[in-house]
C-alpha positions in Angstrom: 1.1 -23.5 9.8 -0.6 -23.8 13.2 -4.6 -22.7 12.7 -3.7 -19.6 15.3 -1.1 -18.5 13.2 -3.3 -17.8 10.1 -4.5 -14.4 9.2 -8.3 -14.3 9.5 -10.5 -12.1 7.5 -11.6 -10.2 10.5 -8.1 -9.7 11.4 -7.5 -8.1 8.0 -10.9 -6.1 8.4 -9.6 -4.6 11.9 -6.2 -4.0 10.2 -7.8 -2.2 7.8 -9.9 -0.2 10.4 -6.8 0.7 11.7 -5.2 2.2 9.1 -8.2 3.9 7.6 -8.5 5.6 10.8 -4.6 6.2 11.3 -4.7 4.2 14.7 -2.4 1.9 13.5 1.0 2.0 15.0 3.5 3.1 12.7 6.1 0.5 14.1 3.3 -2.1 12.6 3.2 -0.7 9.1 5.8 -2.2 6.7 5.6 -4.2 3.3 3.4 -7.2 4.5 1.2 -4.8 6.2 0.7 -2.8 3.2 0.3 -5.9 1.2 -2.4 -7.1 3.0 -4.5 -3.9 3.5 -4.2 -3.4 -0.4 -5.2 -7.3 -0.8 -8.1 -6.3 1.4 -9.2 -3.6 -0.6 -8.9 -5.4 -4.0 -11.1 -8.4 -2.3 -13.4 -5.7 -1.4 -13.9 -3.3 -4.2 -13.4 -3.3 -8.0 -9.6 -2.3 -9.1 -10.5 1.2 -10.0 -12.0 1.8 -6.7 -9.4 -0.5 -4.7 -6.6 1.9 -6.4 -8.5 5.3 -5.7 -9.0 3.8 -1.9 -5.5 2.6 -1.4 -4.3 6.0 -2.7 -6.2 8.3 -0.4 -6.0 6.0 2.7 -2.3 5.7 2.1 -1.7 9.3 1.5 -3.8 10.2 4.6 -1.9 7.8 6.9 1.7 8.8 5.6 1.1 12.3 6.1 -0.8 12.0 9.7 1.0 9.1 11.2 4.5 8.3 9.3 5.2 12.0 8.7 6.7 10.9 5.0 5.5 11.7 1.7 3.4 9.7 -0.3 4.3 8.0 -3.4 1.0 7.1 -5.6 2.6 5.3 -8.4 4.4 2.9 -5.9 0.7 2.6 -4.3 -1.0 2.0 -7.7 1.6 -0.8 -8.4 1.0 -2.4 -5.1 -2.8 -2.2 -6.2 -2.2 -3.6 -9.9 -0.2 -6.5 -8.7 -2.1 -7.7 -5.9 -4.8 -7.7 -8.1 -2.8 -9.5 -11.1 -2.1 -12.2 -8.5 -5.4 -12.4 -6.8 -6.9 -13.1 -10.2 -4.6 -16.5 -10.2 -5.3 -17.3 -6.8 -7.8 -20.1 -4.9 -6.8 -19.0 -1.7 -9.8 -16.7 0.2 -7.4 -15.6 2.9 -4.5 -13.3 3.3 -2.2 -16.1 4.6 -3.4 -18.5 2.1 -2.3 -15.7 -0.8 1.1 -15.5 0.5 1.3 -19.0 0.7 0.5 -19.2 -2.7 2.8 -16.4 -3.9 5.5 -16.1 -1.5 7.5 -13.8 -3.5 5.1 -11.2 -3.0 6.5 -11.3 0.7 10.0 -11.9 0.2 10.9 -10.5 -3.2 8.1 -7.8 -3.8 11.0 -5.1 -4.4 12.2 -7.4 -7.6 8.6 -7.4 -9.1 8.7 -3.8 -8.9 12.0 -3.2 -10.2 11.0 -5.8 -13.2 7.6 -4.3 -14.1 7.8 -0.8 -13.3 11.4 0.1 -13.2 13.7 1.2 -10.2 12.6 4.8 -10.3 9.5 4.1 -9.0 11.2 3.3 -5.4 13.0 6.7 -5.4 9.8 8.9 -6.3 8.6 8.7 -2.7 11.7 10.6 -1.8 10.8 13.8 -3.7 10.2 16.4 -1.3 6.8 18.4 -1.7 7.0 22.0 -2.7 7.2 24.3 0.3 5.0 27.4 0.1 6.8 30.6 -0.4 7.1 33.0 2.8 8.1 36.2 0.9 6.4 38.6 -1.3 5.8 38.0 -4.8 7.1 41.2 -6.8 5.8 41.3 -10.2 7.1 43.0 -13.1 5.2 44.4 -16.4 
């Protein structure tokens, strides 16, 4: 792979900052981008803190930029899976990490289905509860 095509730590940091500030173009947010952001978090924080940050930042991004419902179980799975593979990795870059474990990029859905079940992918489609816009009548 050409040196210019490698993803550097600085590029991962810039991507993370754009995600954190909700300035990342929605067209650029895909599975690989989410994997890289998760990789950056796991690389820089312990698992518990990375999971918490990943959930809060992903929810913020989904609500403000994508206008979609966030699936915290799916985000937790991303964090746990990346953490698992990072413990086996010898790479110091995201690009090297994906070269070590290409199935994260090409077969991530299968990993999710195998270890978490198919329903985890469907759960994000559940609509949020809508507030009642009518008076509530009580009967005693």
